N, C-alpha and C positions, 0 to 999 in steps of 0.2 A: 541383440539379445529379443525373441520372438513378444509381443505383447502380453501381457499377462489378462488370461479370456475372464470374462463377467463371472464364469462358473465357478472361479474362485471363491472358495466362503472368508472369510475374515468375521472377527471375534466382533471387532466393532466396526463402527462407521467412523468415529471420531477419535483419537486420541490429543489431549491437549498438553502437547512439553513444554515444559517449564512453565506447568501452572499457579506456582506458588508465589513464583515474581509479580512485581505491578499489576503490570500489562496481563499476565496470564491469571491473575486472578479474577480483575476485571471481565477477561473475556469468559472465566468460569460462571458467574455471578451470571451474563448477561447468559446461557447458553441455559443454565439451569431456571433461567422467570421464563422465556423467550421460545425457545427452540421446542420442535417435538418432542411429546414426551415417548416415541419410539424411537428415536433415535439413541444409538447403543453408543455410547460413550466413556472412556477412560481418561484419569488428570495422571500427570505422569512428572516426576523431578529424583532427584537424586536423595530426598531425604522423607522416610516414611514418616516421619512421626510430624512434621510440617504438611503432608499431602493428607493424612488422618486428620487435622487440627482442621483443613481445608474443607477435607468432609463434612466434619460436624455442622462448618458454616455454614456450606451451603442448604442442608437437610434444615436449618432456623430458617434459610431465607426462601423455600417453596417445602414446607414439608409436605404434601402432597406429591413430590416426584420421587421418584426412586435416585438415590445416590448414584455419580459417578465410580464407576470401580476404578480401583488404584495400582498402576503400573511403575514400582520403583526400576528407574534407569540411569546409567552415567553414562557418557559422554565418551562409550567407548563402540568399537566396532559389534561386538558383539551382542552386548543389551540395547543397540540401533536397530540392527538389523533383526533383532525379534520382536520392537515395537510394530516395526513399521509392516513387517508379514499378520500383525494379527489386527490391521486394521486397514479400513478404503482412505483415508486420510489421514496425515495429522498437521497440526495449526501448531507452529514453532517458535514461542516467545522467548527463547534462550537467545540473548544478545552478548558483548558486540559479534555479530555477524560474520564478522573478517576473522573471530576469532573463533566461534564456537557452531556456526550456522553449516557449513561445507560437509561434516561427518552426515547431518542430518539429512543435507539432499542426497547425498551418497546413499543411503540408507534406502532411501526412500525409492530413488531411480532404480538400484537392486532390484527391488522388490513389487516394482509396478504401483507403486501408494502417490496418493495427490500430496499437494504440500501446499501451505498457505505458512508465509513471515508479513511483519511487519518492519523489516528492515527499510530506511533510506539511503544508506549503505552504495550510493551508484559502483562507484569503482570495483566492490565485491561481485553487484552483481553481476558488471559485465565481464569478471572472473567466469561465473557461474553462468551464464549464458556461451559464453566458449568451449566451457568444458563437456556441459549437461544439456542441452539443448536438445541436442541429436540421440541425444542416450534415452532420456525421457521419452522422444517421440519414440523413439522404437519399443521400449516398455511398456510406454499404453501409459505413461502418466503425464499429470498435468504441475505443473509447477509452477505457481503464480506467487512466484514470489512474492496457481493456485493450481488428485489424478485415479484414474480407472477406467475402469472400461473401455477400450478401444484407444488408452489412450492415456499416458501418466499429464497430471497437467500441475507445473510448478508454475505457483503464482509468488512473488516475491514484493513486498513493495503494497500489500494491500490496506495498509493501517492509513494514517491519516498523510503519509507519504505512502503513493500519491493516487488512494482511491479517487478522493474527491476531485483532482484535477484532471484523471484518466476517464474516469465516470461522468465528470460533467463536459469534456470536451464529445465524447461519445456519445451523448444525448443533445447536443448543438449542431451536431454533425449532421444526426439521426433526424432531428426536427428541420432543419434547411434542406435536406433532401426529401422529405417528405413535403413537406409546404410550400417549399420554390421551384422544387424538382434539378437541384442546381450542386454542384458541388461546394464547399468551403476553401475560404482563402487563407483565414485567418481565426485564431482562437485567442482573447487576449483573457486571460485567469487572473484573477484579482482573489487574495485575503480580506474580505473585508474586517473580519472581529474574531480577534482571538484573546481567552482568560484563560488564567492560568498558570503554570512555572514549568518545566525540563524535569523530568523524571531521574531518577540516579542512573537508572538504563541508557536511557538520550546522552547525558552527562559524558558516562564511561564510554558510548560506541564514539563520541565525538575525542576524544583521548586516543582510541586504541586504532581509528583510524589515523592519527596525526602519528602515532608510535611506527605502524605499522609500513604506509605508501609512499614510494618518493612523490616530490611536486610532481614530475614527470608521470608518473601512472594515473593522477589526479586530473593533469589536466588533458590525459588521453582520454580518462571516462566522461567527461565531462562535456566532451564533443557534441552538438545538439543533435546528429543521427548517428551518431556510434551504435544506440542500443536496435537500430533496426534491420529487418531480418533481408530488406532489399537496398541498392543505391536507392540513396536521397534524392526528391524531387531534381530536376537539373535548375529550377527555375522557381523555387518556394517563394513564396512571399516576403517581405522583404518587412522584419518585424518592425513598428511605430518606435523610434528614439526620441529620445528630450534629453537636455539637458544636463550633466549629468546622470544621463538614465532615468530619471523621473519623468513623468507625464502626467498630464492632463486629459483625463475622459472624459465624456459627458457617460453619466450615471452610473458612472462607477469611482468617479473621487481624482486624488491625487495619487498618482501610486509611485512605490519606489523599489526598494530592494527588496524579493525575499528569500528567506534562508533555506527553501526549498526550490527554489527555480530549476536550477541544474535539474535536479534528482527526478520533481516531477516532468519537464519538456521533457531528459528521456525516453520513461515510460510512457507519454504519450508519442512520443513520435515511434515507438514501435511496436504502439496499437495500432496509428498508421500503417505501419508495412503488413501488422500481420490480418487485417482486417480487407480483404480485397486488394492485397499487394500496392493499397497508396489509393485505388480506384476508389473506392468509397469514399475518404475524406474528400481524396483531390490531387493532380498532380501538381498542385500550386498550395499546398497545405504547408504553415508555420503557425508553431504556439509559443507564446510568449509568456511568462504568468508575473504579477509584483504583487506587494504588500500595498494597502491602502496606507495612507497618512496622513495626518491631521491639518499638514499645509507642508509648504513645499522646504520649509526648515526644518521641521520636522523629519522629514526625507530623505535630506542630508544630513544629517548627523544619527539618522539610524542606519546609513550607508557605511558612514565612519567608524561608527562601533560595531558596526558587525568588520568591518576590516581590520582593524586592529586587533579583535577577535581571534578570527581566522589564522591571520599574521604570529599571534602570542602561544598559540598551542605548536608551534612551529619549535618553542622554545620548553626543555624540559622544566625549568622551574617554573614556569607560567602554566605547565600541568599539575605540578605540584598542588601550586596552590591555589589551582581551581578545584584540584580532590578535595582540598579541605573544605573547600567552603559548598559546595553541590550534595546534592545526596546523594548517599551512597547505592551499590544495585540493587534491586527491591523495595527501591523507597521510593515515597512519590505524595502528592497531594493528599492529605486527609479527605475520605468518602464526603463528608459533611459539605467539603471548601467545594470542590469540584462540579456540585450539585447547581450551583449557581453558576458555575460557568456556561459560557455560550460560544458556539463559531457559527462565521458569515463568511461564502464564497460569493462570488457575484463574476459571470465572461460575460464575454458578449461572441460572439459568431460573426463573421465577415463572409457574406456568400461570395462566391466565386461569376460576379454576375455585375452588372451595371445598374440592381437594383438600389432603390434608396432604403432597402428594410433591409434588420438584421434581427439573429435571434440574441433574447436575453435570457441568459441563466441565474437563479437564484439557490442556495442550498446555505438551509440553516438547521442547526442541532441544537437543543437545551440540555446541555450537561457537556463534561469536562470535554478535554481532546484526547485523554488517554482512553475513558470510558468510550468514547466511539470510535476509537481501535478498536479494542474488544468487541463490538457491536459489528462491526467492518469486516471482523475476519469471522467471528458464527455465522453468518447468514452470507457471506463467501463460499465456508467451506459448506453450509446449506445449500446453496445455491447448484455448484457444482452436483452434488450426490444426490440433487430431485428435479434438475429442471434440463429441459433444453436448451443450450445454449452453443456460442460460435465454438468456444473452448471444446465442447465436447466434438464437433463436426473438425478443430482443428486437429485433432487425433494425438495430441498431446506435446508437450515439451513446456522450456520458458516461455511463461504466458503471460499477459496480464491482467488488471480489473476488467478491462472494456469489451473482455472476449469472452466475460459474462453477461454482459450487454444489459438489455432490457429486462430479465429476471432480477437480478439481482437488485438494480434501482427502484422494482417493486417492490421487492422481499424489506428496502430500507425506509421507505415512506410507508413501508408497511408497521411499523416499530418507533415512531416520532419524528424521520427524518425529512423536512420539508425540501422537495425538490422539484422546481418550476421552468418553463421554458417556453416564451411565448415570443412569437414573433413583431416585431415593433419598426417603426419610422426609424430611422436614424436621424 
């Protein structure tokens, strides 16, 4: 399939598919209040009445802005192809993606349309890379799981999984290159603080993965370098390990299990291979992720609880019970509650040299993690459409948040996300 030329006219810059869901609505609100008014966009979903209600809410939120158009679409080939033909980029917030995501990607690939989503379903992303990377590259689409003009970009995992880790690792590697003129041996990334609860969509995703995939498939997709487009480093830096996987790291604290670690690591390692085929990050590069714990005992308890939870969802009775006690799909914490939430990350980049200095990254955001995800989607889309990025130079395919690089980081800083990187003495 030849690339879709720049001269092809599209009615919209962005179509937000799944706009009336929990994350979709938060993304729509952010587009309404923060994106340039010359962006031509539409909201899309299955229910006309729900879409009309959302438009009325958005009018109240920003009365000076023209409201989005409405595009009613079902999850069928005809509707999705019609959507993809009318827009430069689709933001897809309809999950679980392992059940509903592939038809949207297929429509974007067929029509040279850029694609963004917020999946954390690494096993599904692995399938999409295998099926669609080369096709998207040929059609000019950016699939991030972030497409048009010389290459379609598909960028999955550009929400809380895995944009903070991927952009953070990229920022550390870039700073070490610029300040110390050496590659990076290791990034230790940590979730320092998170508040809020799991939405119904997230809970439904966990249960869908447990029902659809075998243990063998899940293990295969969790291998450290399985997403990399080039062979893994022959001698990557050995990840720091501690008793029961719990570490004490200066400036980062007591570090234990992170449920996002496997999905984030896969995306960061894919970025390693996409950016200079591993040469920019370094031929000894490795990435590890942990969550900060109050103390060693709490870290042990958290790891055991998550282990039991992961084991439980393998059994139908446990999945039935979870469906009874969690939010339903499309539901989540009230807006008044998430305004009080906070997200904080910290990471250390270790140079591949004999220096005693390291790079220290901090990311802070005051607001809910789902609103942060909506923000990432909106500004990821704007970065693809408006900025010069590595993603554009790569010419399309299944890419990563890091391929949007410094332009996306600067846009995030402009809407209240604090991102700092400093070289310090270790």
